C-alpha positions in Angstrom: 138.5 28.4 189.8 136.5 27.8 192.7 134.2 24.6 193.1 133.4 22.6 196.2 131.8 19.3 196.1 128.4 21.0 196.9 128.2 23.9 194.3 130.1 25.6 191.5 130.6 29.3 191.6 129.9 30.5 188.1 129.4 34.2 188.4 128.4 36.7 191.3 124.7 35.6 190.6 125.0 32.1 189.6 125.9 29.1 191.6 125.1 25.7 190.3 124.6 22.7 193.0 126.8 19.6 192.2 123.5 17.6 192.1 122.6 19.3 188.8 125.7 17.7 187.1 125.8 14.2 185.9 128.9 12.4 184.7 129.2 9.6 182.2 132.4 7.5 181.7 133.6 5.5 178.8 136.7 4.1 177.2 138.9 6.6 175.4 139.8 6.4 171.8 143.4 6.7 170.5 146.7 5.0 171.7 147.3 3.8 175.1 147.6 0.1 175.1 145.8 -1.9 177.6 144.9 1.1 179.7 142.5 2.3 176.8 141.2 -1.2 176.4 140.3 -1.8 180.1 139.6 1.5 181.9 136.8 4.1 181.4 138.9 7.2 181.6 136.9 9.6 179.1 134.5 11.6 181.1 131.4 13.4 179.7 129.6 15.9 182.0 125.8 16.5 181.4 124.2 19.5 182.5 120.5 20.1 182.0 120.4 23.7 180.9 116.6 23.5 180.3 115.4 22.2 183.7 118.1 23.9 185.8 116.7 25.5 189.0 119.7 27.7 189.2 119.2 29.7 186.0 116.8 32.5 185.4 114.9 32.4 182.0 117.1 35.3 180.5 120.4 33.4 181.7 118.9 30.1 180.1 118.1 31.9 176.7 121.6 33.5 176.8 123.2 30.1 177.2 121.1 28.4 174.7 122.0 31.2 172.2 125.9 31.0 172.8 126.3 27.3 173.5 123.7 26.1 170.9 126.2 23.6 169.2 127.0 21.8 172.6 123.3 21.5 173.6 121.1 18.5 172.4 117.5 18.6 171.7 116.5 17.8 175.1 118.3 20.8 176.4 121.3 19.1 178.0 124.8 20.6 177.6 127.5 17.9 176.8 131.2 18.5 177.7 133.6 15.7 177.5 137.5 15.2 178.0 139.8 12.3 177.5 143.0 14.4 177.8 144.5 12.4 180.8 144.7 8.8 181.5 143.1 9.6 184.9 139.3 9.7 185.0 139.5 12.0 188.2 141.6 14.5 186.0 139.3 14.3 183.1 136.4 15.0 185.5 138.1 18.1 186.8 138.7 19.3 183.3 135.2 18.9 182.2 134.2 21.0 185.4 136.6 23.6 184.5 135.4 23.6 180.9 131.7 24.1 182.1 132.4 26.9 184.4 134.6 28.8 181.6 131.9 28.1 179.0 128.9 29.3 181.3 130.9 32.4 182.5 131.6 33.4 178.8 128.0 32.7 177.7 126.6 34.7 180.7 128.7 37.7 180.0 126.6 40.7 179.0 128.2 42.3 176.0 127.9 46.0 175.0 125.9 46.6 171.9 128.1 48.1 169.3 127.4 51.6 168.2 127.9 52.4 164.6 130.2 55.4 164.1 130.9 57.4 160.8 134.5 57.5 159.5 136.4 60.6 160.7 137.2 63.4 158.1 140.9 62.4 158.5 140.5 58.8 157.7 138.3 59.8 154.6 141.0 62.3 153.5 143.7 59.6 154.0 141.6 57.0 152.0 141.1 59.5 149.1 144.8 60.6 149.0 145.8 56.8 148.7 143.4 56.3 146.0 144.8 59.3 144.1 148.5 58.1 144.5 147.6 54.6 143.2 145.7 56.1 140.2 148.6 58.4 139.5 150.9 55.6 139.6 148.8 53.5 137.1 148.6 56.5 134.7 152.3 56.9 134.7 152.7 53.3 133.8 150.5 53.7 130.6 152.2 53.6 127.3 151.2 56.7 125.2 151.3 55.8 121.5 150.2 58.9 119.5 151.7 61.7 121.8 155.1 62.4 119.9 
């Protein structure tokens, strides 16, 4: 992953200035003793997708579509981490998550082309069904055939 203190390289066409990222810290939940009670090691990264000057309208729409569950009503993407006891490490983790999520969201996916089943696959399916029905027929008890 490539990121400097001035900008994050997302794709060949998208580069986010570090100024567009905001960080919020809070106390982590879970076990950890005094460390949890005193230090704010949980980091939340906030990225305003709606007002970002680095994104085109098409890119913005794609991000909103793919990451809708992580974006609030104000158009801000929320990513948090409390994995480590180090605030710095958690900050790095949130940055990595952001880059990964945006790369995935901005990937242009090929449209699926519907295809008809091949003749061979149809014949195999019919043969399997015939075998199955034959097996069932042989299990039947014939009472009046003697």
